[in-house]
C-alpha positions in Angstrom: 0.0 0.0 0.0 2.8 2.4 0.9 4.7 1.6 -2.3 1.7 2.5 -4.4 1.2 5.7 -2.4 4.9 6.6 -2.9 4.7 5.9 -6.6 1.7 8.1 -6.9 3.4 11.0 -4.9 6.5 10.7 -7.1 4.4 10.9 -10.3 2.5 13.9 -9.0 5.8 15.6 -8.0 7.3 14.9 -11.4 4.3 16.4 -13.2 4.6 19.6 -11.0 8.3 19.9 -11.8 7.6 19.6 -15.5 5.0 22.3 -15.3 7.3 24.6 -13.3 10.0 24.2 -16.0 7.9 26.3 -18.3 5.6 23.9 -20.1 3.1 25.9 -22.1 -0.6 25.8 -21.5 -1.1 24.4 -25.0 1.0 21.3 -24.1 -0.8 20.9 -20.8 -4.2 21.1 -22.6 -3.0 18.6 -25.2 -1.9 16.2 -22.5 -5.3 16.7 -20.8 -7.1 15.8 -24.1 -4.9 12.7 -24.5 -5.9 11.6 -21.0 -9.6 12.2 -21.7 -9.4 10.2 -24.9 -7.6 7.4 -23.1 -10.6 7.0 -20.8 -13.2 7.6 -23.5 -13.6 3.9 -24.5 -14.0 2.9 -20.8 -16.6 5.6 -20.4 -18.5 4.4 -23.4 -18.5 0.8 -22.3 -19.6 1.9 -18.8 -22.5 3.9 -20.2 -23.6 0.8 -22.3 -23.4 -1.4 -19.2 -25.4 1.1 -17.1 -27.9 1.5 -19.9 -28.4 -2.3 -20.2 -28.6 -2.7 -16.4 -31.3 0.0 -16.2 -33.3 -1.5 -19.0 -33.0 -5.0 -17.5 -34.1 -3.6 -14.1 -37.1 -1.9 -15.7 -38.0 -5.2 -17.4 -37.8 -7.1 -14.1 -40.0 -4.5 -12.4 -42.4 -4.6 -15.3 -42.8 -8.4 -15.2 -42.7 -8.6 -11.4 -45.3 -5.8 -11.2 -47.8 -8.0 -13.0 -46.7 -11.3 -11.5 -46.1 -10.9 -7.8 -44.2 -14.2 -7.8 -40.5 -14.9 -8.3 -41.1 -18.3 -9.7 -43.4 -17.0 -12.5 -40.8 -14.2 -13.3 -38.0 -16.8 -13.6 -40.2 -19.0 -15.8 -41.0 -16.0 -18.1 -37.3 -15.1 -18.5 -36.2 -18.7 -19.1 -39.0 -19.2 -21.6 -38.0 -16.0 -23.4 -34.4 -17.0 -23.5 -35.3 -20.4 -24.9 -37.5 -19.0 -27.6 -34.9 -16.4 -28.8 -32.2 -19.1 -28.8 -34.4 -21.5 -30.8 -35.3 -18.9 -33.3 -31.6 -17.9 -33.7 -30.6 -21.5 -34.2 -33.3 -22.1 -36.8 -32.3 -19.0 -38.7 -28.6 -19.9 -38.6 -29.0 -23.5 -39.6 -32.2 -23.7 -41.7 -32.6 -20.1 -42.7 -36.1 -19.7 -41.4 -38.3 -20.2 -38.3 -42.0 -21.0 -38.2 -42.4 -18.4 -35.4 -40.9 -15.6 -37.5 -42.9 -16.8 -40.5 -46.1 -16.7 -38.6 -45.4 -13.1 -37.4 -44.5 -12.1 -40.9 -47.8 -13.4 -42.2 -49.8 -11.5 -39.6 -47.8 -8.2 -40.0 -48.0 -8.5 -43.8 -51.8 -8.0 -43.6 -51.5 -4.7 -41.8 -51.3 -1.7 -44.1 -48.4 0.8 -43.6 -47.0 -1.3 -40.8 -46.1 -4.1 -43.1 -44.0 -1.7 -45.2 -42.1 -0.4 -42.2 -41.6 -3.9 -40.9 -40.3 -5.2 -44.2 -37.8 -2.4 -44.6 -36.5 -2.8 -41.0 -36.2 -6.5 -41.4 -34.2 -6.3 -44.6 -31.8 -3.8 -43.1 -31.3 -6.0 -39.9 -30.9 -9.1 -42.1 -28.3 -7.4 -44.2 -26.1 -6.6 -41.1 -26.8 -9.9 -39.4 -25.9 -12.0 -42.4 -29.2 -13.6 -43.2 -29.5 -11.9 -46.6 -27.8 -12.9 -49.8 -24.0 -12.7 -49.8 -23.9 -10.0 -52.5 -26.0 -7.7 -50.3 -23.2 -7.8 -47.7 -20.4 -6.6 -50.0 -18.4 -3.5 -49.2 -17.1 -1.3 -52.0 -15.3 2.1 -52.5 -16.7 4.9 -54.5 -15.4 8.4 -55.3 -17.2 11.0 -53.3 -17.8 13.9 -53.1 -15.4 14.3 -56.0 -12.8 12.3 -58.0 -9.8 11.3 -56.0 -11.7 11.1 -52.6 -12.8 7.6 -51.7 -15.4 6.4 -49.2 -16.6 2.9 -48.3 -20.2 1.9 -49.0 -22.4 -1.0 -48.4 -23.9 -2.8 -51.4 -27.6 -3.1 -50.5 -28.9 -4.3 -53.8 -28.0 -4.9 -57.5 -30.0 -4.5 -60.7 -28.0 -5.8 -63.8 -25.0 -3.5 -64.0 -26.2 -1.0 -61.5 -25.2 -1.0 -57.8 -27.5 0.4 -55.1 -25.2 1.6 -52.3 -25.6 3.0 -48.8 -22.8 5.4 -48.0 -22.5 5.7 -44.2 -20.9 8.7 -42.4 -18.4 8.8 -39.6 -18.6 8.3 -36.7 -22.3 7.1 -36.9 -22.7 4.4 -39.6 -26.5 4.5 -39.3 -26.6 7.9 -40.9 -25.7 8.5 -44.5 -27.4 8.4 -48.0 -28.3 6.0 -50.7 -26.9 6.2 -54.3 -27.3 4.2 -57.5 -24.1 3.9 -59.5 -22.8 1.8 -62.4 -20.5 -1.1 -61.5 -17.6 0.5 -63.4 -17.7 3.3 -60.7 -17.1 1.0 -57.8 -13.9 -0.7 -56.5 -14.6 -3.9 -54.5 -13.1 -4.2 -51.0 -12.1 -7.3 -49.0 -13.7 -5.8 -45.9 -16.9 -7.3 -44.6 -19.8 -5.3 -43.1 -18.4 -5.6 -39.6 -14.9 -4.4 -40.6 -16.3 -1.5 -42.6 -18.5 -0.4 -39.7 -15.6 -0.5 -37.4 -13.6 1.6 -39.8 -16.3 4.2 -40.0 -17.0 4.3 -36.2 -13.2 4.7 -35.5 -12.9 7.4 -38.1 -10.3 5.3 -40.0 -8.2 4.2 -37.0 -9.4 0.6 -37.2 -8.6 -0.3 -40.9 -8.0 -4.0 -41.3 -7.5 -3.7 -45.1 -5.3 -0.7 -45.1 -3.3 -1.9 -48.1 -6.4 -1.4 -50.2 -5.9 2.4 -49.9 -2.8 2.2 -52.1 -4.7 0.5 -54.9 -7.3 3.3 -55.2 -6.7 5.7 -58.0 -5.7 9.3 -57.3 
């Protein structure tokens, strides 16, 4: 304990000495920003954990509020977990589930809601890998002008035309949709997950960095 305290005191003393030697406020502020950024991933993960904990607690209170019995609450959660796991297994192995098919049939008969449901399902399936392989391709296109390249997701194809979603950093869920000829795209080895990580990290996480050298200037 004393060794840790001593090390901490020496570190603080060293920092004070450096500041006294004439370090500029700009450098101090830069070091402060570096320290903040070092803790940023931990903060984000912490916020996600707290958010999930709050939502799970709300769900527990919601269920227990209706069923004032711990046994029934446990049965509901175990049953829900079993259903989700079974559906996930069927979708991964067989490609379909009678539960989801039944829900699709019911929702498909509801005007307006069926359109929203179909679009959301296609987008989710594209990212989760349950759609066709070509709908999970990643390509580069020149935007906003020649010589500047951005990654894009291939969401659909029609003959020689590519329908692309071009995400923006650092939020890959925002962006725009374009239709371009296949001659205007350069295929990437990145998958959806790698491209998404590249966008979120504003280019820091680039698994296929050698591809950048192959793009025309």
